[in-house]
C-alpha positions as a Markdown table, in Angstrom:
| # | Residue | x | y | z |
|---|---|---|---|---|
| 1 | Unk | -115.0 | -87.7 | -64.6 |
| 2 | Unk | -112.4 | -88.9 | -67.1 |
| 3 | Unk | -115.1 | -88.2 | -70.2 |
| 4 | Unk | -115.3 | -84.8 | -68.9 |
| 5 | Unk | -111.6 | -84.4 | -68.7 |
| 6 | Unk | -111.3 | -86.2 | -72.1 |
| 7 | Unk | -113.8 | -83.4 | -73.6 |
| 8 | Unk | -112.0 | -80.4 | -72.0 |
| 9 | Unk | -109.1 | -81.9 | -73.5 |
| 10 | Unk | -110.3 | -81.9 | -77.0 |
| 11 | Unk | -111.4 | -78.9 | -76.7 |
| 12 | Unk | -108.4 | -76.9 | -75.7 |
| 13 | Unk | -106.6 | -78.7 | -79.3 |
| 14 | Unk | -105.6 | -82.6 | -77.1 |
| 15 | Unk | -105.8 | -85.4 | -78.9 |
| 16 | Unk | -105.3 | -89.0 | -78.7 |
| 17 | Unk | -104.4 | -91.7 | -81.0 |
| 18 | Unk | -103.0 | -95.3 | -81.5 |
| 19 | Unk | -102.6 | -94.6 | -85.1 |
| 20 | Unk | -99.7 | -93.0 | -86.7 |
| 21 | Unk | -100.0 | -89.4 | -87.8 |
| 22 | Unk | -99.9 | -88.3 | -91.2 |
| 23 | Unk | -98.2 | -84.9 | -92.0 |
| 24 | Unk | -100.1 | -82.0 | -90.8 |
| 25 | Unk | -99.5 | -78.3 | -91.3 |
| 26 | Unk | -96.3 | -77.5 | -89.3 |
| 27 | Unk | -95.1 | -81.2 | -89.4 |
| 28 | Unk | -91.6 | -82.2 | -91.1 |
| 29 | Unk | -91.6 | -83.9 | -93.9 |
| 30 | Unk | -90.1 | -84.8 | -97.5 |
| 31 | Unk | -90.8 | -85.8 | -101.3 |
| 32 | Unk | -89.8 | -89.3 | -101.6 |
| 33 | Unk | -89.2 | -91.6 | -104.7 |
| 34 | Unk | -89.0 | -95.5 | -104.7 |
| 35 | Unk | -87.9 | -97.3 | -108.0 |
| 36 | Unk | -87.5 | -100.8 | -108.4 |
| 37 | Unk | -88.0 | -103.9 | -110.5 |
| 38 | Unk | -89.5 | -107.0 | -108.8 |
| 39 | Unk | -88.8 | -110.3 | -110.3 |
| 40 | Unk | -88.2 | -113.9 | -109.0 |
| 41 | Unk | -85.5 | -115.7 | -108.8 |
| 42 | Unk | -85.9 | -116.9 | -112.5 |
| 43 | Unk | -85.8 | -113.4 | -113.6 |
| 44 | Unk | -89.3 | -113.2 | -114.4 |
| 45 | Unk | -91.0 | -110.1 | -113.7 |
| 46 | Unk | -93.4 | -109.8 | -111.4 |
| 47 | Unk | -96.8 | -107.8 | -111.1 |
| 48 | Unk | -99.1 | -107.0 | -108.2 |
| 49 | Unk | -96.3 | -106.4 | -105.3 |
| 50 | Unk | -97.0 | -103.8 | -102.8 |
| 51 | Unk | -93.9 | -102.1 | -101.3 |
| 52 | Unk | -94.4 | -100.0 | -98.2 |
| 53 | Unk | -92.5 | -98.2 | -96.0 |
| 54 | Unk | -91.9 | -99.4 | -92.4 |
| 55 | Unk | -91.2 | -96.7 | -89.8 |
| 56 | Unk | -89.5 | -96.6 | -86.3 |
| 57 | Unk | -92.0 | -95.8 | -83.7 |
| 58 | Unk | -90.9 | -94.0 | -79.9 |
| 59 | Unk | -90.8 | -97.6 | -78.8 |
| 60 | Unk | -88.3 | -99.2 | -81.0 |
| 61 | Unk | -90.9 | -101.1 | -82.8 |
| 62 | Unk | -91.6 | -101.0 | -86.6 |
| 63 | Unk | -94.6 | -100.5 | -88.1 |
| 64 | Unk | -96.0 | -100.6 | -92.1 |
| 65 | Unk | -97.4 | -97.5 | -93.9 |
| 66 | Unk | -98.4 | -97.6 | -97.3 |
| 67 | Unk | -96.9 | -95.2 | -99.6 |
| 68 | Unk | -100.1 | -92.9 | -100.8 |
| 69 | Unk | -98.2 | -93.9 | -104.4 |
| 70 | Unk | -99.5 | -92.6 | -108.0 |
| 71 | Unk | -99.0 | -96.1 | -108.8 |
| 72 | Unk | -99.3 | -99.0 | -104.9 |
| 73 | Unk | -98.1 | -102.3 | -106.7 |
| 74 | Unk | -95.7 | -103.4 | -109.5 |
| 75 | Unk | -97.0 | -103.3 | -113.3 |
| 76 | Unk | -97.0 | -106.0 | -115.6 |
| 77 | Unk | -93.1 | -105.8 | -116.2 |
| 78 | Unk | -92.5 | -106.0 | -112.2 |
| 79 | Unk | -91.6 | -102.3 | -112.3 |
| 80 | Unk | -92.5 | -99.7 | -109.5 |
| 81 | Unk | -91.7 | -96.3 | -109.7 |
| 82 | Unk | -93.5 | -93.8 | -107.1 |
| 83 | Unk | -93.7 | -91.0 | -104.6 |
| 84 | Unk | -94.7 | -90.8 | -101.3 |
| 85 | Unk | -94.2 | -87.8 | -98.8 |
| 86 | Unk | -93.5 | -89.7 | -95.5 |
| 87 | Unk | -92.0 | -87.5 | -92.3 |
| 88 | Unk | -88.5 | -88.5 | -93.2 |
| 89 | Unk | -86.4 | -90.1 | -95.5 |
| 90 | Unk | -87.2 | -93.9 | -94.7 |
| 91 | Unk | -84.8 | -96.3 | -93.0 |
| 92 | Unk | -86.3 | -99.5 | -94.5 |
| 93 | Unk | -89.2 | -100.5 | -97.5 |
| 94 | Unk | -90.8 | -104.0 | -97.0 |
| 95 | Unk | -91.6 | -105.3 | -100.6 |
| 96 | Unk | -94.6 | -107.9 | -100.4 |
| 97 | Unk | -96.4 | -110.3 | -102.4 |
| 98 | Unk | -100.3 | -109.7 | -101.3 |
| 99 | Unk | -102.0 | -111.1 | -103.9 |
| 100 | Unk | -101.7 | -115.4 | -103.0 |
| 101 | Unk | -101.3 | -117.1 | -105.7 |
| 102 | Unk | -102.0 | -114.5 | -108.5 |
| 103 | Unk | -99.1 | -113.4 | -110.6 |
| 104 | Unk | -96.8 | -116.5 | -110.1 |
| 105 | Unk | -97.6 | -117.7 | -107.0 |
| 106 | Unk | -96.7 | -117.2 | -103.3 |
| 107 | Unk | -93.6 | -115.0 | -102.8 |
| 108 | Unk | -91.8 | -114.3 | -99.2 |
| 109 | Unk | -90.9 | -110.7 | -98.3 |
| 110 | Unk | -88.0 | -108.8 | -98.5 |
| 111 | Unk | -87.0 | -105.8 | -95.9 |
| 112 | Unk | -84.8 | -103.5 | -98.2 |
| 113 | Unk | -82.4 | -100.8 | -96.4 |
| 114 | Unk | -82.8 | -97.4 | -97.3 |
| 115 | Unk | -79.2 | -97.0 | -98.1 |
| 116 | Unk | -77.6 | -95.0 | -101.0 |
| 117 | Unk | -80.2 | -92.4 | -101.9 |
| 118 | Unk | -80.1 | -89.7 | -103.8 |
| 119 | Unk | -80.9 | -86.0 | -102.7 |
| 120 | Unk | -82.7 | -84.6 | -105.7 |
| 121 | Unk | -83.9 | -81.2 | -104.0 |
| 122 | Unk | -82.8 | -78.8 | -101.1 |
| 123 | Unk | -85.4 | -78.6 | -98.7 |
| 124 | Unk | -86.7 | -75.3 | -97.6 |
| 125 | Unk | -85.1 | -74.6 | -94.5 |
| 126 | Unk | -88.4 | -74.9 | -92.7 |
| 127 | Unk | -90.7 | -77.6 | -92.4 |
| 128 | Unk | -89.9 | -79.1 | -95.6 |
| 129 | Unk | -86.3 | -81.4 | -95.6 |
| 130 | Unk | -86.1 | -81.8 | -99.5 |
| 131 | Unk | -86.6 | -84.4 | -102.6 |
| 132 | Unk | -85.2 | -87.9 | -102.5 |
| 133 | Unk | -84.5 | -90.8 | -104.6 |
| 134 | Unk | -84.0 | -94.5 | -104.0 |
| 135 | Unk | -83.5 | -97.3 | -106.9 |
| 136 | Unk | -83.4 | -100.6 | -105.1 |
| 137 | Unk | -82.7 | -102.1 | -108.7 |
| 138 | Unk | -83.8 | -105.2 | -109.2 |
| 139 | Unk | -84.9 | -107.0 | -105.8 |
| 140 | Unk | -85.4 | -111.0 | -106.4 |
| 141 | Unk | -88.1 | -112.4 | -104.8 |
| 142 | Unk | -88.0 | -116.2 | -103.8 |
| 143 | Unk | -91.2 | -118.4 | -104.0 |
| 144 | Unk | -93.0 | -119.9 | -100.0 |
| 145 | Unk | -92.3 | -123.3 | -100.2 |
| 146 | Unk | -95.2 | -126.0 | -98.9 |
| 147 | Unk | -92.8 | -126.4 | -95.9 |
| 148 | Unk | -92.7 | -123.0 | -95.1 |
| 149 | Unk | -97.0 | -122.3 | -95.1 |
| 150 | Unk | -96.7 | -125.9 | -92.7 |
| 151 | Unk | -94.2 | -124.5 | -90.5 |
| 152 | Unk | -95.9 | -121.0 | -90.5 |
| 153 | Unk | -99.3 | -122.9 | -89.4 |
| 154 | Unk | -98.1 | -125.0 | -86.7 |
| 155 | Unk | -96.5 | -122.1 | -84.9 |
């Protein structure tokens, strides 16, 4: 009976999903550009660091959404300059080491609040809410220590 109900609802255009819905026709969106230089505490650039949007869902939980970047990771100079089209200007970004020991060792992730962004283009008055730019400046990540790795594995 339940399958018949799902089939009927699907035929009427209703769907069910537990994942994040991408922008579709008739969905509010913005153009968002994020820039940063990611370094270690000594000021040396870190290559291969990923930057992702943290979205707040309807239940107050945060989930990660990787940008559909033209460049998704920092380059050899630690720079990232990437654009995406999320539903709205995000509230937070996460800067995280995803390659382990490569590129200078393991680094702690850092959450960056998106404050002080600049609107670079007005919206259309319809679904498009404009273009925004956020320059994080220099983001310094700390190396993970052996004790932190041991503490995390014991929890």
